[in-house]
C-alpha positions as CSV (number, residue, x, y, z in Angstrom):
1,M,68.8,22.7,150.6
2,K,71.7,25.2,150.7
3,S,69.8,27.6,152.7
4,D,69.1,25.0,155.4
5,L,72.8,24.2,155.6
6,N,73.6,27.9,156.0
7,A,71.1,28.1,158.8
8,R,72.7,25.2,160.6
9,I,76.2,26.9,160.3
10,K,74.7,30.2,161.7
11,A,73.2,28.3,164.7
12,C,76.5,26.6,165.5
13,L,78.5,29.9,165.2
14,Q,76.2,31.4,167.9
15,E,77.4,28.8,170.5
16,E,79.7,30.3,173.1
17,N,81.7,27.0,173.5
18,F,83.2,27.1,170.0
19,G,85.3,24.0,170.6
20,S,82.2,21.9,171.0
21,V,80.8,22.8,167.6
22,K,83.8,23.3,165.3
23,D,83.8,19.6,164.1
24,E,80.0,19.9,163.4
25,I,80.6,23.0,161.3
26,E,83.4,21.3,159.3
27,K,81.0,18.5,158.4
28,I,78.2,20.9,157.3
29,I,80.8,22.8,155.2
30,L,81.8,19.6,153.4
31,E,78.1,18.7,152.9
32,F,77.4,22.1,151.4
33,K,80.4,21.8,149.0
34,E,79.4,18.3,147.9
35,L,75.8,19.6,147.2
36,A,77.1,22.6,145.2
37,S,79.4,20.3,143.2
38,N,76.6,17.9,142.3
39,E,74.4,20.9,141.4
40,K,77.1,22.3,139.1
41,K,77.6,18.9,137.5
42,E,73.8,18.6,136.7
43,K,73.7,22.1,135.2
44,L,76.8,21.4,133.1
45,E,75.3,18.1,131.8
46,A,72.1,20.0,130.9
47,F,74.1,22.7,129.2
48,V,76.1,20.2,127.1
49,A,73.0,18.2,126.3
50,D,71.6,21.4,124.6
51,G,74.5,21.3,122.2
52,D,76.7,23.9,123.9
53,S,80.5,23.5,124.5
54,P,81.6,22.6,128.1
55,E,84.3,25.3,127.9
56,D,81.5,28.0,127.5
57,F,79.7,26.9,130.7
58,V,79.4,29.5,133.5
59,M,77.7,28.5,136.8
60,P,74.8,30.8,137.6
61,Q,75.3,32.9,140.7
62,D,73.3,31.8,143.8
63,P,72.8,34.1,146.8
64,A,73.1,31.0,149.0
65,D,76.7,30.5,147.7
66,L,77.6,34.1,148.6
67,E,76.1,33.7,152.1
68,F,78.0,30.4,152.5
69,E,81.3,32.0,151.5
70,A,80.8,34.7,154.2
71,L,79.8,32.1,156.8
72,E,82.8,29.9,156.0
73,Q,85.2,32.9,156.3
74,T,83.6,33.8,159.7
75,F,84.2,30.1,160.8
76,R,87.8,30.2,159.6
77,D,88.4,33.4,161.5
78,R,86.9,32.0,164.7
79,L,88.8,28.7,164.2
80,K,92.0,30.6,164.0
81,K,91.3,32.6,167.2
82,H,90.3,29.3,168.9
83,K,93.5,27.6,168.0
84,E,95.5,30.6,169.2
85,S,93.7,30.5,172.5
86,E,94.3,26.8,172.9
87,R,98.0,27.4,172.3
88,R,98.1,30.1,175.0
89,N,96.4,27.8,177.5
90,E,98.8,25.0,176.7
91,L,101.8,27.4,177.4
92,E,100.2,28.5,180.7
93,N,99.6,24.9,181.8
94,Y,103.2,24.1,180.9
95,E,104.5,26.9,183.2
96,V,102.3,25.7,186.1
97,K,103.6,22.1,185.8
98,K,107.2,23.3,185.6
99,E,106.7,25.1,189.0
100,L,105.2,21.9,190.5
101,L,108.2,19.9,189.3
102,K,110.5,22.4,191.1
103,E,108.5,21.9,194.3
104,L,108.7,18.1,193.9
105,R,112.5,18.3,193.3
106,N,112.9,20.5,196.5
107,L,110.9,18.0,198.5
108,I,113.0,15.1,197.2
109,D,116.3,16.9,197.9
110,N,115.3,17.9,201.5
111,E,116.2,15.7,204.5
112,E,113.6,13.0,205.2
113,V,111.4,13.7,208.3
114,I,112.3,10.5,210.0
115,G,115.9,11.1,209.4
116,K,115.6,14.6,211.0
117,A,113.7,13.2,213.9
118,F,116.5,10.6,214.6
119,A,119.1,13.3,214.3
120,N,117.3,15.5,216.9
121,F,116.8,12.5,219.2
122,K,120.5,11.7,219.2
123,S,121.3,15.3,219.9
124,I,119.0,15.4,222.8
125,Q,120.3,12.0,224.1
126,E,123.9,13.2,223.9
127,R,123.1,16.4,225.7
128,W,121.1,14.5,228.3
129,N,123.9,12.2,229.1
130,S,126.3,15.1,229.4
131,V,124.4,16.7,232.2
132,G,126.0,16.3,235.6
133,K,124.7,14.7,238.8
134,M,121.3,15.7,240.4
135,A,119.6,15.0,243.7
136,A,118.1,11.5,244.0
137,I,114.4,12.5,244.2
138,P,114.3,14.8,241.2
139,Y,116.6,12.6,239.3
140,K,114.3,9.5,239.6
141,E,111.3,11.6,238.6
142,V,113.1,13.2,235.6
143,Q,114.8,9.9,234.5
144,H,111.4,8.2,234.7
145,D,109.8,10.8,232.4
146,Y,112.9,10.6,230.1
147,R,112.6,6.8,229.9
148,L,108.8,7.0,229.1
149,M,109.5,9.5,226.4
150,V,112.3,7.5,224.9
151,E,109.9,4.5,224.8
152,E,107.2,6.6,223.2
153,F,109.6,7.9,220.6
154,Y,110.7,4.4,219.6
155,Y,107.1,3.2,219.6
156,K,106.1,6.0,217.2
157,I,109.1,5.4,215.0
158,H,108.2,1.7,214.9
159,I,104.6,2.5,213.9
160,Y,105.8,4.9,211.2
161,K,108.1,2.3,209.8
162,E,105.3,-0.3,209.7
163,L,103.0,2.0,207.9
164,K,105.7,2.9,205.4
165,I,106.4,-0.8,204.7
166,N,102.7,-1.4,204.2
167,D,102.5,1.5,201.8
168,L,105.5,0.2,199.8
169,K,104.0,-3.3,199.7
170,K,100.6,-2.1,198.6
171,N,102.2,0.1,196.0
172,L,104.2,-2.8,194.7
173,E,101.0,-4.9,194.3
174,L,99.2,-2.0,192.6
175,K,102.0,-1.6,190.1
176,K,102.1,-5.3,189.4
177,D,98.4,-5.4,188.8
178,L,98.6,-2.4,186.5
179,I,101.4,-4.1,184.5
180,A,99.3,-7.3,184.2
181,R,96.4,-5.3,182.9
182,M,98.7,-3.6,180.4
183,V,100.0,-6.9,179.2
184,K,96.5,-8.2,178.8
185,L,95.5,-5.0,176.9
186,K,97.8,-5.9,174.1
187,D,95.3,-8.6,173.0
188,E,92.6,-6.0,172.6
189,T,91.6,-5.7,168.9
190,S,90.3,-2.1,169.1
191,I,93.2,0.3,168.7
192,K,91.0,3.2,169.9
193,E,90.4,1.2,173.2
194,I,94.1,0.5,173.5
195,E,94.9,4.2,173.0
196,I,92.4,5.4,175.6
197,L,93.3,2.8,178.3
198,Q,97.1,3.2,177.7
199,K,96.8,6.9,178.6
200,A,94.7,6.1,181.7
201,Y,97.2,3.4,182.8
202,Q,100.1,5.8,182.4
203,L,98.3,8.4,184.6
204,E,97.5,5.7,187.2
205,W,101.1,4.6,187.3
206,D,102.3,8.1,187.9
207,N,99.8,8.5,190.8
208,I,100.8,5.2,192.6
209,G,103.3,5.9,195.4
210,P,106.9,4.5,195.7
211,T,107.7,0.9,196.4
212,F,110.8,-0.9,197.8
213,K,114.1,0.2,196.5
214,E,115.3,-3.3,195.7
215,E,112.1,-3.9,193.7
216,W,112.0,-0.6,191.9
217,E,114.3,-1.2,189.0
218,G,112.7,-4.5,188.0
219,I,109.1,-3.3,188.3
220,K,110.0,-0.1,186.3
221,Q,111.5,-2.1,183.4
222,E,108.4,-4.4,183.3
223,F,106.2,-1.2,183.0
224,I,108.4,0.2,180.3
225,A,108.3,-3.1,178.3
226,A,104.5,-3.3,178.6
227,S,104.2,0.4,177.5
228,R,106.6,-0.2,174.6
229,A,104.6,-3.2,173.4
230,L,101.4,-1.2,173.4
231,N,103.1,1.7,171.6
232,D,104.5,-0.7,169.0
233,K,101.1,-2.2,168.4
234,I,99.5,1.3,168.0
235,K,102.4,2.5,165.7
236,N,102.2,-0.7,163.6
237,H,98.5,-0.3,163.2
238,Y,98.7,3.3,161.9
239,R,101.8,2.4,159.9
240,G,99.7,-0.4,158.3
241,I,96.9,2.0,157.5
242,R,99.3,4.5,156.0
243,D,100.9,1.7,153.9
244,R,97.5,0.5,152.7
245,Q,96.5,4.1,151.9
246,R,99.8,4.6,149.9
247,E,99.1,1.3,148.1
248,N,95.5,2.5,147.4
249,L,96.9,5.7,146.1
250,D,99.2,3.8,143.8
251,L,96.3,1.6,142.6
252,K,94.1,4.6,142.0
253,T,96.8,6.5,140.2
254,A,97.4,3.5,137.9
255,L,93.6,3.4,137.1
256,V,93.6,7.2,136.4
257,E,96.5,6.7,134.1
258,E,94.7,3.9,132.3
259,V,91.7,6.3,131.6
260,E,94.0,9.2,130.7
261,A,95.8,7.0,128.2
262,L,92.5,6.7,126.4
263,L,92.4,10.5,126.1
264,V,95.7,10.7,124.3
265,K,94.3,9.5,121.0
266,F,90.5,9.2,120.7
267,P,89.1,6.3,118.7
268,D,88.2,6.7,115.0
269,S,85.4,4.1,114.9
270,S,82.1,3.6,116.8
271,K,83.2,0.1,117.8
272,D,86.5,1.4,119.4
273,W,84.5,4.2,121.2
274,Q,82.2,1.6,122.7
275,N,85.1,-0.7,123.7
276,G,86.8,2.3,125.4
277,A,83.5,3.1,127.3
278,N,83.3,-0.6,128.5
279,K,86.9,-0.5,129.6
280,I,86.3,2.7,131.6
281,R,83.2,1.1,133.3
282,E,85.4,-1.9,134.3
283,I,88.0,0.6,135.7
284,Q,85.3,2.4,137.7
285,E,84.2,-0.9,139.2
286,K,87.8,-1.6,140.3
287,W,88.0,1.9,141.8
288,R,84.9,1.3,143.9
289,K,86.6,-1.7,145.5
290,I,89.7,0.2,146.5
291,G,89.7,1.9,150.0
292,F,90.8,5.4,150.8
293,A,94.1,6.9,149.6
294,T,96.3,9.1,151.8
295,K,94.4,12.0,153.4
296,S,96.2,14.7,151.4
297,Q,95.8,13.0,148.1
298,N,92.4,11.2,148.2
299,E,90.3,14.1,147.1
300,I,92.8,15.2,144.5
301,I,93.1,11.8,142.9
302,W,89.3,11.4,142.9
303,E,88.9,14.7,141.1
304,R,91.5,13.7,138.5
305,F,89.8,10.4,137.9
306,K,86.3,11.9,137.6
307,A,87.6,14.6,135.2
308,A,89.3,12.0,133.0
309,C,86.1,9.7,132.8
310,N,83.8,12.7,132.2
311,Q,86.1,13.9,129.4
312,Y,86.0,10.6,127.6
313,F,82.2,10.3,127.8
314,E,81.7,13.9,126.7
315,Q,83.9,13.3,123.7
316,K,82.1,10.0,123.0
317,R,78.7,11.9,122.9
318,E,80.1,14.5,120.6
319,Y,81.6,11.9,118.3
320,F,78.3,10.0,117.8
321,K,76.4,13.3,117.4
322,G,78.5,14.3,114.4
323,L,79.6,10.8,113.2
324,K,77.4,10.6,110.1
325,S,78.3,14.1,108.9
326,T,82.0,13.4,109.6
327,Q,81.9,10.1,107.7
328,K,80.4,11.8,104.6
329,G,83.1,14.4,104.7
330,A,85.8,11.7,105.2
331,G,84.5,9.9,102.1
332,E,84.8,13.1,100.0
333,E,88.4,13.7,101.2
334,K,89.3,10.1,100.6
335,R,88.2,10.3,97.0
336,K,90.5,13.3,96.6
337,L,93.4,11.3,98.1
338,I,92.7,8.4,95.7
339,E,92.9,10.9,92.8
340,E,96.1,12.2,94.1
341,A,97.5,8.7,94.6
342,E,96.5,7.8,91.0
343,R,98.4,10.8,89.7
344,L,101.5,10.3,91.9
345,K,101.9,6.6,90.9
346,I,102.6,7.7,87.3
347,L,106.4,7.8,86.8
348,P,108.6,9.4,84.2
349,E,110.6,7.4,81.6
350,N,114.0,8.4,83.1
351,L,113.8,6.9,86.6
352,D,117.5,7.7,87.3
353,D,116.8,11.4,87.5
354,F,113.5,10.9,89.3
355,D,113.3,12.2,92.9
356,W,112.2,9.0,94.6
357,G,112.5,10.4,98.1
358,R,110.2,13.3,97.4
359,R,107.6,11.1,95.8
360,T,107.8,8.6,98.7
361,N,107.2,11.5,101.1
362,D,104.2,12.5,99.1
363,F,102.8,9.0,99.5
364,I,103.6,8.9,103.2
365,R,101.9,12.3,103.6
366,I,98.6,11.2,101.9
367,Q,98.7,7.8,103.8
368,K,98.9,9.7,107.1
369,K,96.1,12.0,106.0
370,W,94.0,9.0,105.1
371,K,94.5,7.6,108.6
372,Q,93.6,10.9,110.2
373,L,90.3,11.2,108.3
374,G,88.7,8.3,110.1
375,S,86.0,6.1,108.6
376,S,83.7,7.0,105.8
377,L,80.2,5.6,105.5
378,R,80.2,1.8,106.2
379,H,78.9,0.7,102.7
380,E,81.8,2.6,100.9
381,E,84.7,2.4,103.2
382,Q,86.2,-0.9,101.9
383,K,85.8,0.1,98.3
384,L,87.6,3.4,98.8
385,W,90.4,1.7,100.8
386,K,91.0,-0.9,98.1
387,K,91.4,1.7,95.4
388,F,93.7,3.8,97.5
389,R,95.9,0.9,98.6
390,A,96.2,-0.4,95.1
391,A,97.6,3.0,93.9
392,C,100.0,3.1,96.8
393,D,101.1,-0.5,96.3
394,E,101.7,0.1,92.6
395,F,104.1,3.0,93.4
396,F,106.1,1.1,96.1
397,E,106.4,-2.0,93.9
398,S,107.8,0.2,91.1
399,K,110.2,1.8,93.6
400,S,111.3,-1.6,94.9
401,S,111.8,-3.0,91.4
402,Y,113.9,0.1,90.5
403,Y,116.2,-0.2,93.5
404,N,116.6,-4.0,93.1
405,G,118.3,-3.4,89.7
406,K,120.0,-0.1,90.5
407,D,123.5,-1.4,91.0
408,D,123.5,-3.0,87.5
409,R,122.1,0.2,85.9
410,L,124.7,2.4,87.7
411,K,127.5,0.2,86.3
412,E,126.0,0.2,82.9
413,N,125.7,4.0,83.0
414,Q,129.4,4.2,84.1
415,S,130.4,2.1,81.0
416,K,128.3,4.4,78.7
417,K,129.9,7.6,80.1
418,E,133.4,6.1,79.9
419,A,132.6,5.3,76.2
420,I,131.5,9.0,75.6
421,I,134.7,10.3,77.2
422,A,136.8,8.0,75.1
423,E,135.0,9.0,71.9
424,L,135.3,12.7,72.9
425,Q,139.1,12.3,73.6
426,K,139.6,10.7,70.1
427,W,137.4,13.2,68.2
428,T,139.1,16.0,66.2
429,P,136.7,18.9,65.6
430,E,136.4,19.8,61.9
431,G,134.1,22.0,59.9
432,A,132.4,25.3,60.8
433,K,132.4,26.4,64.5
434,E,128.6,26.2,64.6
435,E,128.7,22.6,63.5
436,V,131.3,21.7,66.1
437,Q,129.3,23.4,68.8
438,E,126.2,21.4,67.8
439,K,128.2,18.3,68.0
440,L,129.5,19.2,71.5
441,K,125.9,19.9,72.5
442,A,125.0,16.5,71.3
443,F,127.8,15.0,73.4
444,S,126.6,16.9,76.4
445,A,123.0,15.9,75.9
446,Q,124.0,12.3,75.5
447,W,126.1,12.5,78.6
448,S,123.3,14.1,80.7
449,G,120.7,11.6,79.4
450,I,122.6,8.6,80.7
451,G,121.7,9.0,84.3
452,Y,123.5,8.2,87.6
453,V,126.7,6.3,88.1
454,P,128.3,4.8,91.3
455,S,129.0,7.6,93.8
456,K,132.7,6.8,94.1
457,E,133.1,7.1,90.3
458,K,131.0,10.3,89.8
459,R,133.7,12.9,90.4
460,R,136.4,11.0,88.4
461,L,134.0,10.7,85.4
462,Q,132.8,14.3,85.5
463,D,136.4,15.6,85.7
464,A,137.4,13.4,82.8
465,F,134.4,14.6,80.7
466,S,135.0,18.3,81.5
467,E,138.7,17.9,80.7
468,A,137.9,16.3,77.3
469,M,135.3,19.1,76.6
470,D,137.8,21.8,77.5
471,S,140.4,20.2,75.2
472,V,138.0,20.4,72.3
473,L,137.0,24.0,73.1
474,D,140.7,24.9,73.3
475,K,141.2,23.5,69.8
476,L,138.3,25.7,68.6
477,G,140.1,28.8,69.9
478,L,137.3,29.9,72.2
479,N,138.1,32.4,74.9
480,A,137.1,31.9,78.6
481,E,133.8,33.8,78.3
482,E,132.8,31.9,75.2
483,K,133.6,28.6,76.8
484,T,131.6,29.5,79.9
485,E,128.6,30.7,77.7
486,L,128.6,27.5,75.7
487,L,128.9,25.2,78.7
488,F,126.3,27.1,80.7
489,G,123.9,27.1,77.8
490,Q,124.2,23.4,77.5
491,R,123.7,23.1,81.3
492,L,120.5,25.2,81.1
493,S,119.1,23.0,78.3
494,E,119.7,19.9,80.4
495,I,118.0,21.4,83.5
496,K,115.0,22.7,81.6
497,N,114.3,19.1,80.4
498,N,114.1,17.8,84.0
499,D,110.7,16.8,85.5
500,D,110.8,19.9,87.8
501,P,112.8,22.5,85.8
502,I,111.9,25.4,88.2
503,Q,113.2,23.5,91.2
504,S,116.3,22.4,89.3
505,L,117.0,25.9,88.2
506,K,116.7,27.1,91.8
507,S,119.1,24.4,93.0
508,E,121.6,25.6,90.3
509,R,121.1,29.2,91.5
510,K,121.8,28.1,95.0
511,R,125.0,26.3,93.9
512,L,126.2,29.4,92.1
513,A,125.5,31.5,95.2
514,E,127.7,29.1,97.3
515,R,130.4,29.5,94.7
516,L,130.1,33.3,94.8
517,N,130.5,33.2,98.6
518,K,133.7,31.2,98.3
519,M,135.0,33.6,95.7
520,R,134.3,36.5,98.1
521,E,136.3,34.8,100.8
522,K,139.2,34.4,98.3
523,Q,138.9,38.0,97.3
524,L,139.1,39.2,100.9
525,Q,142.1,36.9,101.5
526,Y,144.0,38.3,98.5
527,E,143.2,41.9,99.6
528,N,144.4,41.1,103.0
529,N,147.6,39.6,101.6
530,L,148.2,42.8,99.5
531,S,148.0,45.0,102.6
532,F,151.1,43.3,103.9
533,F,153.3,44.5,101.0
534,S,155.3,47.6,101.9
535,D,156.6,48.0,98.3
536,K,153.6,48.7,96.1
537,S,155.6,49.1,92.9
538,G,155.3,46.6,90.1
539,N,158.9,45.3,90.6
540,N,157.9,42.7,93.2
541,P,157.1,39.4,91.4
542,L,155.2,38.0,94.4
543,L,153.1,41.2,94.6
544,K,152.4,40.9,90.9
545,E,151.2,37.3,91.3
546,V,148.8,38.1,94.1
547,K,147.4,41.1,92.1
548,E,146.8,38.8,89.1
549,K,145.0,36.2,91.3
550,A,142.9,38.9,92.9
551,E,141.9,40.2,89.5
552,E,141.1,36.7,88.2
553,V,138.8,36.1,91.2
554,V,137.0,39.4,90.5
555,A,136.5,38.4,86.9
556,Q,135.2,35.0,87.9
557,M,132.7,36.7,90.4
558,D,131.5,38.9,87.5
559,D,130.9,35.7,85.4
560,I,129.0,34.1,88.2
561,R,126.8,37.1,88.6
562,K,126.0,37.1,84.9
563,L,125.0,33.4,85.2
564,Q,122.8,34.2,88.2
565,K,121.1,36.9,86.2
566,R,120.4,34.4,83.4
567,L,119.0,31.9,85.9
568,N,116.7,34.4,87.4
569,I,115.3,35.3,84.0
570,E,114.8,31.6,83.2
571,I,113.1,31.0,86.6
572,H,110.9,34.0,86.3
573,A,109.8,33.0,82.8
574,L,109.0,29.4,83.8
575,E,107.1,30.5,86.9
576,K,105.1,33.0,84.9
577,K,104.3,30.3,82.3
578,A,103.2,27.9,85.1
579,T,100.9,30.6,86.6
580,E,99.3,31.3,83.3
581,E,98.7,27.6,82.6
582,A,97.2,27.1,86.1
583,E,94.9,30.2,85.7
584,A,93.8,28.9,82.3
585,S,93.1,25.5,83.7
586,S,91.1,27.0,86.6
587,S,89.1,29.2,84.2
588,S,88.3,26.2,82.1
589,E,87.0,24.1,85.0
590,E,84.8,27.0,86.3
591,S,83.2,27.8,82.9
592,P,79.6,26.4,82.5
593,E,79.0,23.5,80.1
594,A,77.6,24.4,76.7
């Protein structure tokens, strides 16, 4: 229970020795959070099972959670103060040890006691020998005492040296024994045992006294080698753990990515959903066999893995809950797509003017939509698919057949257009102007009805045709405005006979707008050129030429605007007619049967 865990945290916080309970409090906090997480998961699953969306879930507030947050904050505050106190103690201990090192350095640098004793003895001896003669009786007594003291001095010096040699010898044996134990410790399998004993051996080495100078360098190098071997073993052990943890993190990350890949595009059939679920269970089994990842990432990667698995299974439950309803809706939508495909597969007679790209995009669009709909009911899915595929196949086969013979048709069209140009060039207009104009319209209609020619010949043929038409119009004595009106009227008739006249008229309007923009640029250029003439009189032939060109451009711009106006009227009329027909059709469909 959460309340029991809070009570345990309170009890630990009342302990005076905070350092002895901080690890226990950390464990209780982790236990509380795990319990809260499991409780939240259970409530969320119950919430979703009732048909609610996971995004709408809000965890109910629990007084125990609020009490826990306050206790955790108290713990964090005390932990912070505890660590600050530990840092202060460490600094104080450091200062004490620095002072002890100074004392030790002073002791080492001072003159050795035995050396000082010898120096004093020599001084006394020198001063003794420098003293003059004495009476025989006191001399013998004094000399006797002097000799005894000299013997006693040398005896004590001898004893001191023997003791010192014994200490050096004993210390050497202790150091060798310690090194032997360190070498043997390398075979220990428990790294914790090695770490504990290595620290103890280091302290023991430091507390053993000095040994013989001639032995010191060798014994010291043996100790360093033994210590280094233990350090290497410890480092290699933890390096191996870190390497394995990094490998485990890589393995776990790969498993997470496998699950997340299943979330990119959810299945569209119950079989695929079940296959995905089985795959995730296999991945979960692999996960359980992998050890811990790195400390900083282990919990993060676990939460990521758990969230990905939960998301898949939640979506799977939702899918099967609404599967039947979705399949019925998909069936209705697929029937509509079949009707659209049946309509789109019907092609016009003149395939050269047909927009194959646009119709192909229409089929690609409905094919994508078909895939996005998912499966319909099992007993009708195959029937619907066969009808839809048959309509699509029929269109693409027609398209393939058309493009397979396109080159031959283009060359044939080129020959037909060249024949029209030749006939037009030889024709001499006779009779009434109206009859000639009707004949020209017939030429134009025949020309437009032929279809496409090879791209490299298109401009040449169009220029030749326009030149031949202009030649005939010139023979009729038509002015520029009449010629434009006649040719544009023919162009409108051609456009209105296209499959999509509204779109074709809009394309023509766009082309005229582009021409008008270019004319404006010319107009600005001529006006700019005129500003450079200092002599504005009409005597300058160059000035006169520029003015005429500028006026001609203005006239052409007026003509284009008139044509644009006519196009707008035609487009508006056709759009209005299409709207009325659509409304009439809709009204007819909605009216009840008689």
